[in-house]
MDTraj code that builds the backbone (N, CA, C; nanometers):
import mdtraj as md
import numpy as np

residues = "MET ARG VAL ARG THR LYS ARG ARG GLU GLY THR VAL VAL SER ALA LYS MET THR LYS THR VAL VAL VAL GLN VAL ASP ARG LEU VAL GLU HIS PRO LEU TYR GLY LYS ARG MET ARG ARG ARG LYS ARG TYR MET ALA HIS ASP GLU THR SER GLN CYS HIS GLU GLY ASP ARG VAL GLN ILE ILE GLU SER ARG PRO LEU SER LYS ASN LYS ARG TRP ARG VAL SER ARG VAL ILE LYS ARG ALA ALA GLY".split()
xyz = np.array([
    [0.6906, 1.5725, 3.3489],
    [0.5687, 1.4976, 3.3249],
    [0.5626, 1.4554, 3.1791],
    [0.5314, 1.3298, 3.1560],
    [0.5276, 1.2755, 3.0206],
    [0.3857, 1.2839, 2.9651],
    [0.3736, 1.3338, 2.8430],
    [0.2435, 1.3450, 2.7796],
    [0.2113, 1.2145, 2.7087],
    [0.0940, 1.1580, 2.7374],
    [0.0528, 1.0332, 2.6752],
    [-0.0224, 1.0638, 2.5464],
    [-0.0006, 0.9800, 2.4458],
    [-0.0705, 1.0003, 2.3199],
    [-0.2146, 0.9533, 2.3336],
    [-0.3041, 1.0189, 2.2610],
    [-0.4451, 0.9821, 2.2650],
    [-0.4672, 0.8527, 2.1881],
    [-0.5551, 0.7703, 2.2387],
    [-0.5884, 0.6436, 2.1752],
    [-0.7396, 0.6353, 2.1638],
    [-0.7851, 0.5812, 2.0530],
    [-0.9278, 0.5612, 2.0308],
    [-0.9484, 0.4215, 1.9739],
    [-1.0656, 0.3669, 1.9978],
    [-1.0999, 0.2354, 1.9447],
    [-1.2266, 0.2506, 1.8621],
    [-1.2235, 0.1973, 1.7402],
    [-1.3394, 0.2124, 1.6541],
    [-1.3445, 0.1078, 1.5450],
    [-1.4398, 0.1272, 1.4547],
    [-1.4645, 0.0329, 1.3461],
    [-1.4274, 0.0968, 1.2135],
    [-1.3599, 0.0212, 1.1275],
    [-1.3244, 0.0703, 0.9943],
    [-1.4511, 0.0722, 0.9099],
    [-1.4863, 0.1913, 0.8591],
    [-1.6069, 0.2033, 0.7762],
    [-1.5725, 0.2211, 0.6291],
    [-1.4466, 0.2560, 0.5982],
    [-1.4044, 0.2685, 0.4590],
    [-1.2561, 0.2370, 0.4489],
    [-1.2216, 0.1538, 0.3499],
    [-1.0817, 0.1183, 0.3259],
    [-1.0521, 0.1274, 0.1770],
    [-1.1120, 0.2248, 0.1103],
    [-1.1012, 0.2353, -0.0352],
    [-0.9811, 0.3175, -0.0807],
    [-0.9201, 0.3922, 0.0107],
    [-0.8045, 0.4748, -0.0254],
    [-0.6755, 0.3962, -0.0049],
    [-0.5694, 0.4436, -0.0675],
    [-0.4396, 0.3793, -0.0527],
    [-0.3769, 0.4218, 0.0792],
    [-0.3441, 0.3253, 0.1645],
    [-0.2796, 0.3463, 0.2943],
    [-0.3590, 0.4361, 0.3891],
    [-0.4885, 0.4475, 0.3661],
    [-0.5735, 0.5285, 0.4528],
    [-0.7039, 0.4549, 0.4785],
    [-0.7483, 0.4583, 0.6038],
    [-0.8788, 0.4021, 0.6388],
    [-0.9574, 0.5080, 0.7163],
    [-1.0891, 0.4972, 0.7101],
    [-1.1755, 0.5844, 0.7882],
    [-1.2295, 0.5011, 0.9039],
    [-1.2045, 0.5493, 1.0263],
    [-1.2429, 0.4768, 1.1466],
    [-1.3523, 0.5553, 1.2174],
    [-1.4634, 0.4879, 1.2458],
    [-1.5731, 0.5514, 1.3180],
    [-1.5651, 0.5133, 1.4644],
    [-1.5603, 0.6145, 1.5516],
    [-1.5506, 0.5939, 1.6952],
    [-1.6839, 0.6326, 1.7582],
    [-1.7469, 0.5383, 1.8279],
    [-1.8736, 0.5631, 1.8967],
    [-1.8468, 0.5867, 2.0443],
    [-1.9266, 0.6762, 2.1041],
    [-1.9173, 0.6981, 2.2483],
    [-2.0547, 0.7367, 2.3002],
    [-2.0780, 0.7105, 2.4261],
    [-2.2036, 0.7470, 2.4896],
    [-2.1804, 0.8677, 2.5787],
    [-2.2645, 0.9700, 2.5631],
    [-2.2571, 1.0881, 2.6486],
    [-2.3932, 1.1082, 2.7127],
    [-2.3913, 1.1652, 2.8295],
    [-2.5145, 1.1904, 2.9001],
    [-2.5598, 1.3330, 2.8730],
    [-2.6887, 1.3498, 2.8446],
    [-2.7428, 1.4829, 2.8211],
    [-2.7298, 1.5645, 2.9492],
    [-2.6785, 1.6889, 2.9395],
    [-2.6509, 1.7650, 3.0613],
    [-2.7745, 1.7952, 3.1468],
    [-2.8899, 1.8128, 3.0848],
    [-3.0099, 1.8476, 3.1613],
    [-3.0975, 1.7260, 3.1908],
    [-3.1227, 1.6443, 3.0885],
    [-3.2198, 1.5368, 3.1034],
    [-3.1598, 1.4038, 3.1447],
    [-3.0302, 1.3882, 3.1316],
    [-2.9647, 1.2677, 3.1803],
    [-2.9726, 1.1480, 3.0878],
    [-3.0412, 1.1615, 2.9742],
    [-3.0493, 1.0495, 2.8809],
    [-2.9140, 1.0279, 2.8156],
    [-2.8785, 0.9007, 2.7975],
    [-2.7509, 0.8696, 2.7318],
    [-2.7719, 0.8687, 2.5815],
    [-2.6857, 0.9423, 2.5112],
    [-2.6968, 0.9556, 2.3659],
    [-2.5703, 0.9023, 2.3014],
    [-2.5854, 0.8457, 2.1818],
    [-2.4710, 0.7945, 2.1080],
    [-2.4151, 0.9061, 2.0209],
    [-2.2856, 0.9308, 2.0329],
    [-2.2158, 1.0286, 1.9498],
    [-2.1121, 0.9540, 1.8676],
    [-2.1002, 0.9910, 1.7402],
    [-2.0067, 0.9242, 1.6503],
    [-1.9142, 1.0266, 1.5881],
    [-1.7893, 0.9859, 1.5683],
    [-1.6932, 1.0708, 1.5000],
    [-1.6092, 0.9833, 1.4091],
    [-1.5750, 1.0373, 1.2933],
    [-1.4962, 0.9622, 1.1960],
    [-1.3570, 1.0226, 1.1858],
    [-1.2566, 0.9374, 1.1951],
    [-1.1170, 0.9787, 1.1851],
    [-1.0541, 0.9127, 1.0633],
    [-0.9728, 0.9882, 0.9890],
    [-0.8922, 0.9296, 0.8824],
    [-0.7605, 0.8859, 0.9464],
    [-0.7264, 0.7601, 0.9271],
    [-0.6073, 0.7042, 0.9918],
    [-0.5159, 0.6413, 0.8883],
    [-0.3857, 0.6502, 0.9153],
    [-0.2842, 0.5954, 0.8256],
    [-0.2671, 0.4468, 0.8520],
    [-0.2753, 0.3674, 0.7456],
    [-0.2581, 0.2222, 0.7529],
    [-0.1455, 0.1851, 0.6564],
    [-0.0242, 0.1834, 0.7057],
    [0.0954, 0.1674, 0.6210],
    [0.0938, 0.0390, 0.5401],
    [0.0529, -0.0717, 0.6003],
    [0.0590, -0.2011, 0.5322],
    [-0.0722, -0.2392, 0.4637],
    [-0.1709, -0.1528, 0.4684],
    [-0.3045, -0.1794, 0.4105],
    [-0.3615, -0.3120, 0.4609],
    [-0.3517, -0.3345, 0.5919],
    [-0.3973, -0.4593, 0.6524],
    [-0.5431, -0.4530, 0.6967],
    [-0.6004, -0.3347, 0.7047],
    [-0.7372, -0.3192, 0.7558],
    [-0.8391, -0.3297, 0.6435],
    [-0.9535, -0.3866, 0.6780],
    [-1.0660, -0.3972, 0.5856],
    [-1.1910, -0.3465, 0.6558],
    [-1.2948, -0.3206, 0.5787],
    [-1.4187, -0.2698, 0.6364],
    [-1.4740, -0.3685, 0.7377],
    [-1.5186, -0.3153, 0.8515],
    [-1.5749, -0.3981, 0.9576],
    [-1.4757, -0.4370, 1.0650],
    [-1.3458, -0.4171, 1.0413],
    [-1.2445, -0.4511, 1.1424],
    [-1.2557, -0.3563, 1.2617],
    [-1.2306, -0.4104, 1.3800],
    [-1.2231, -0.3291, 1.5020],
    [-1.0761, -0.2954, 1.5224],
    [-1.0401, -0.1659, 1.5290],
    [-0.8999, -0.1254, 1.5363],
    [-0.8780, -0.0239, 1.6474],
    [-0.7517, -0.0124, 1.6867],
    [-0.7102, 0.0924, 1.7795],
    [-0.6258, 0.1908, 1.7013],
    [-0.6541, 0.3208, 1.7177],
    [-0.5763, 0.4238, 1.6494],
    [-0.5101, 0.5117, 1.7540],
    [-0.3924, 0.5671, 1.7183],
    [-0.3224, 0.6579, 1.8091],
    [-0.2932, 0.7878, 1.7359],
    [-0.2895, 0.8940, 1.8117],
    [-0.2641, 1.0260, 1.7556],
    [-0.1185, 1.0357, 1.7104],
    [-0.0953, 1.1074, 1.5989],
    [0.0406, 1.1240, 1.5479],
    [0.0553, 1.2629, 1.4878],
    [0.1694, 1.2866, 1.4302],
    [0.1914, 1.4145, 1.3639],
    [0.1023, 1.4228, 1.2408],
    [0.0774, 1.5423, 1.1874],
    [-0.0037, 1.5516, 1.0657],
    [0.0625, 1.4793, 0.9491],
    [-0.0103, 1.3862, 0.8890],
    [0.0421, 1.3079, 0.7771],
    [-0.0095, 1.3595, 0.6438],
    [-0.1222, 1.4282, 0.6448],
    [-0.1772, 1.4913, 0.5249],
    [-0.2764, 1.5969, 0.5718],
    [-0.3557, 1.6471, 0.4803],
    [-0.4522, 1.7511, 0.5154],
    [-0.5494, 1.7047, 0.6241],
    [-0.5949, 1.5802, 0.6153],
    [-0.6958, 1.5311, 0.7094],
    [-0.6482, 1.4216, 0.8028],
    [-0.5305, 1.3637, 0.7787],
    [-0.4844, 1.2497, 0.8592],
    [-0.3962, 1.2954, 0.9737],
    [-0.4418, 1.2666, 1.0966],
    [-0.3626, 1.2936, 1.2165],
    [-0.3582, 1.1721, 1.3093],
    [-0.3991, 1.0571, 1.2591],
    [-0.4043, 0.9350, 1.3382],
    [-0.3396, 0.8208, 1.2614],
    [-0.2882, 0.7203, 1.3347],
    [-0.2291, 0.6003, 1.2757],
    [-0.2976, 0.4781, 1.3345],
    [-0.3093, 0.3739, 1.2541],
    [-0.3639, 0.2476, 1.3050],
    [-0.2566, 0.1820, 1.3899],
    [-0.2886, 0.1581, 1.5166],
    [-0.1936, 0.0966, 1.6084],
    [-0.1982, -0.0555, 1.5976],
    [-0.3198, -0.1113, 1.6036],
    [-0.3337, -0.2564, 1.5939],
    [-0.4770, -0.2911, 1.5559],
    [-0.4906, -0.4095, 1.5008],
    [-0.6227, -0.4622, 1.4679],
    [-0.6672, -0.5468, 1.5854],
    [-0.7768, -0.5093, 1.6471],
    [-0.8264, -0.5806, 1.7647],
    [-0.9045, -0.7044, 1.7223],
    [-0.9937, -0.6874, 1.6245],
    [-1.0764, -0.7992, 1.5797],
    [-1.1032, -0.7845, 1.4309],
    [-1.0820, -0.8924, 1.3585],
    [-1.1070, -0.8940, 1.2152],
    [-1.2576, -0.9062, 1.1870],
    [-1.2998, -0.8494, 1.0749],
    [-1.4393, -0.8619, 1.0334],
    [-1.4664, -1.0047, 0.9890],
    [-1.5871, -1.0482, 1.0099],
    [-1.6244, -1.1836, 0.9675],
    [-1.6349, -1.1888, 0.8166],
    [-1.5719, -1.2875, 0.7572],
    [-1.5835, -1.3062, 0.6121],
    [-1.4648, -1.2719, 0.5332],
])
top = md.Topology()
chain = top.add_chain()
for i, resn in enumerate(residues, 1):
    res = top.add_residue(resn, chain, resSeq=i)
    for name in ("N", "CA", "C"):
        top.add_atom(name, md.element.get_by_symbol(name[0]), res)
traj = md.Trajectory(xyz[None], top)
């Protein structure tokens, strides 16, 4: 059985570091008792080798080996560029 790598889609919220971007991934979860849908957010530090991402870009990230203390994800592709 082949293990598939995890993929997430999110928005770049910070691109101030060298070859690193912070990607915020939003998801909706349902409250276990009341059933209301709540927004949950998580921020991932992702490796951007070519420094092609800018704040506001919609990107896909994939899980990889540990690249630093906090980086365990890589930018796979830019889905949509930010306006401007």
